N, C-alpha and C positions, 0 to 999 in steps of 0.2 A: 669400388670406383665410383666416385661421384661424376655424373655425365656433364660434359661440357658443350652446350648448344652451339656457341660461336665456333668451337673447334669443329663440330659436326658440320656447320655451314661450310667451313673450308673445306673439309673432306669432299662434301657434295660439290663444291666448285670443281675440285680436281677431277672428280668423276664426270663432271659436265664437259670439263676440257678434253678429256679421254674420249667421251662419246661424240663431241662436236668435232673431233679431229680424225676419227678412225677411217672415214671414207676417203680421206685425202690420199693415202698411200695407194689405194685402189687404181687412182688416175694414172700410176705408174705401169699398170699392168697392160701388155700389148699383145694383141692378136688372140685373145682368150675371149671366149663367150661369158656373159654374165654369170649363168648357173655354174662355170668351172671355176671363176676366181671366187665367187661368193662361198661355195662349198670349201675351197681350199684354205681361205681366210677362216672359215667357220670352224674347222677342226682345231685351229689354235684357240678361237673364242669359247666354244662350248665344251671341249674336251681336254685338250693339252693344259692349257693354263690353269682351269679350276682344279684338275686333279694334281698338278705339279705344286701349286702354292697350297693346296688343301692338305697334301701330304707333308709338306716342308713347314708350315706355319701353324699347324694345329696338332692337338694331341690325339693319337689313335683314331685317325679318320675312318678307317674300315670297321673298326669297333662300334664308332659311333653310330654309322650308318646301319650296321647289323642289328643295333640295339633300337633303331627307330621303328615304330609301328608300321604295319603294311599300309594303314590308311593314311598315315602322313606322308610316306614315301609316294603313294599313288597319287594324290592330290597334288603334291608338289610338283611331281612329273607331268601330270594332266595339265595343270595350269602353264607349265613349260610349254607343252605341245601347243596349246592355244596361243601363248605368246609368240610361238614360233611362226604361227600363220601371219601375225603381224609384222614380225621381224623380216620374214622373206619378202613381203609385199613393202616394206619400208624402203628395201633396195630399189624396188621399181618406183617408189615415191620420188626417190633421188634423181632417177632417170627421166622423170616426166616433169618435175617441178624444179629440180635444183636444191641445193643445200638449204637455202635461206627459207624459201616459201615452203618446200616440203617439210622440213622440220617443223615449222611454225604451225602448220595446219595439223599434221599427224600426232605432234606432241601436245597440241591443245587438248585434243580428245583424250589422249593417253593420261595426261595430267588430271583432268576433271575425274575420269572414271577411277583411275588407279589410286588417287588420294582420297576420295570420299566413300567409294563403295564398301571397303573393308570396315571402318568405324560405324557406317549405316547398317551393314548385315550384322555387325555384332551388338547393335543396339547403344553404342558409346556415344553417338553424336550429340544427343541432347546433354549428357553428362559433360561433354567438351565444352559446349556453348554456356553452361552454367557458371564456368569460372572466368575471371578477367583474362587469366593467361590463355585459356582456350579461346576467348572471343579475339583476343588480339591475333592469335595463330590462324583462327579462320579467316579473319580480315586480310592477313597475309596471303592466304591462299586465293582469296578473291581478287586481291591486288595482281598476283601472278597470272590468273586468268585473263585478267584485263590487259596485262602487259602482252600475253600470247595473242590476245585478238588484235591489238594494235600492230604486232609484228605480223600477223597474217595480213591485216589491211595494207600493210607496206608492200607485201608481195603481190597483192591483188591489184594495187596501184601502179606498180611496175609492169604487171602483165598487160594492163590495159593501155600503157604509154608506149611500150617497144613494139615496132613492126616485128612481123614473123620472123623475117631474116636475121634481125638482130638477136632475137631469143635463140634461134638455132646456133648463132655464133658461140655462144656460151654454154647453152644446154642443147646438145645435137638433136635429142629425142623430145623436146619441149612438147607437152599436149596438156593443157590447162584443164579441160574437162575430165579426161582419163586419169590425170594425176590427182584431181580433187577427190575423185571416187576412191582411188586406191589409198590416198592419204587418209581418208575418213575411216576406212576398214581397217587400215594398218593401226591407227591410233587408238581405236576401241579395243582390238583383239591385243595391242602390246600392253594395255593396262593389266592383262592376267599376269604379268611378271610379279607385279605387287601383290596380287593374290597368292601367287606361288611362294613367295618370300614369307607371307603371312601364315600360309598352311605348313610351311617347313620350320616355323618357329621352335617346336619341340626337338628339331636336330640341333639347333643352336644351343638349347637348354642341356641336351646330352653332351656336346662339345665342352661347354663350362664345366660341367660335372666331371669329364675327362681330364680336366686341369688346363684347358686352353686359356690363354690370356683373352679376356672380354673383348678387346677391339679386334681380335681376329674369329671371334665365335661364329660370325655369319658366313664364313668362307665354306663350311661344309654344306649350307643350305644351297650354294650356288652350284654345287657339283650335281645335285638332284634336279634343280629347276633347269639348269642349262641342258642336262641330257634330254629332257623334254623338247627343249628347243632345236637340239641336234637332230632328234627324230624326224620333226616335221621338215626342216630344211633340208635333210639329207635325202628324204624319199623325194621331195619336189625336184631337187636340183638333179637327181640321178634320173627321174622321169625326163627332164628336159635334155639331159645329157644324150638319152636314147633318142628322143623325138628329133632332136637337132643333129644327132650324130656329132657331138662335140666331146664324147667321153675320151677320145684319143689324145686330147689337149693335156691330160694329166702326165701321161707317160711317153708321149710320142712327140715329134716335131711340132712346135708352135705354129709353123706356117705349112699349109698343104697346097701344093701346086694346083692351080684352077684346071689347067689343060695338060694333056700327055706331053705336049711339045714344049711346056714350060720347064726349064732347067731346073732340077730339085735343088734346093740349098744345100751346103756342105755342113757337116756335123758342127764344125766350128761356129758356122753362122746361126745354128739353132740352139746350141747349147746355153749360150750366155743369155739370150732373152728369155729362155725357159726358167733358168736359174733366178734371173731378176723377177720374174713373174712370181716365183714361190717366195722369194724375199719380200716382196711388196705385200703379198697376201698375208705371210707371217706377221709383218708389221702392222698391218691394218687389224688383223684378227686379235693380236696381243694387245693393241690400243683399245680395241672395242672391249675386251675382257675387263680392263682396268677401271672402266665406268663403274662396274659393280664391285669390283675390288674395293674401291674407295667408297661407293655406296654403304657397304656393309659396315665399313669403319665409321661412316657419319651416323648411320642409324644407331650405333651404340651409344652416341653421344647426345641423343634427342630426348631422352628420357621417357616419360609417359605419353609424350606427342610424338612418338616415332612415325606415325601414320603421315605426318608432315613431310617426311624425307622424300617422299614420292614428288611431291610440288618442288622442293628444293633441286632435286634431280633434274626435273623437266626444266625448270627456269634456267639451270646452269648450262644445260645442252644447248638450249635456244640462244643464249647469250654468246657461247663460243662458236657454234655453228653459223651464226649470223656474221660475227667477226670473220669466219673462214670465207663466207660468201663475199664480203667486202675485198679481202685480200685475193681471190680469185677472179674479181671482176665480174661478178654475176650482177651486181647494181650498176655496172657502166651504163651510161646513157639515161639513167633515171633522172626525174626531176627533182629539184630541191624539195618539193612536197612530199615526195616518197622517201627521201632520205631523213627528212624531218621525222616521218612517221616511224621509220626503223630505229633511229636514235632514241625516241620517245619510248618505243617499246622495250629497247634494252634497258633504259633508265628505269622504268617501271618495274622491269624483272629484277634488276639489282636491289630496287627498293624493296620489293616483296621477299627476297631471301633475308634481308635485315630485320624485316618485321616479323617473319616466321621465327627467325632465331631468337628475337627479344621475346615473343610469346613463349618459346620453350625455355628460356633462360628464366622467366619468371615462374614457370611452373616447377622448375628444378630447385631454384634459390628461395623464392618467396613463398610459394605455396606448397611447401614440403607436406 
């Protein structure tokens, strides 16, 4: 199969749409703590969907995993654990900064580290930069980072313009300094997902050997890497459930009377919101998984410059998450200057995806 980089860009856009949208259904969850709905959704993201689609869309998933070396499985899982630290703090980033600014800052660090570290570690960066196609691809990555910087600048401009009460209207727990610290840590650790996929490359090769169609060959990698992410998030959320005494929310009524004199709600009152909470968590978790479902499809189309897939993924996420920020009125009350910044940031990010796609196209078609 000859790679098609522009089809790869399209798949990465679909993945970005899924990632930029996944947090929206969580807004429908009522009277559950963050740790409860994050873990409930996470079961769909990290366990149910990877195994379901891995078993149905690839050949002999269990056989492929059993034939992978212990070293491959361990490092894919370990990088998933490290990514999990970034993933769970990513939820806190959304709480403190909102979707637009939070994703801009966290994904800026994530894009830089996740894209460049693998080829640097392998000693491939100089070789990539030696060809015209590689130079264009690296320029596209630089343009992407510039677009992320402009998008983050828009968020900073918004933060400076709005009074505290206005920020709280849209983002109830807005805290710029705390949010920036969490976003920085989250972005750097989240880049480990790219390392995990790279470490899991032998699993994809085994899946191809087992007869899996090339475009689905990356799905078995997700089973292992996401298991690592589940490990971290499960431990942390259970700790919070115990500490905050919120574990009852998974199985018991979603509303607990504050005082003994408060009439207890009826079973009918409680069942509907609890089922709705699970529905929204399942929707959010499934949507989240599809970002990497499409990512692995896009990665198969990028040819020898597959490392650039991480940049395309990050750019697409920021584009769509910013659009959701507009739709949810997170930019309401901002000046024309701030809106100009964010529009410019989106335009630069869109341009970067086209430049990267063109660089990969040259490598596949012209510089075979």
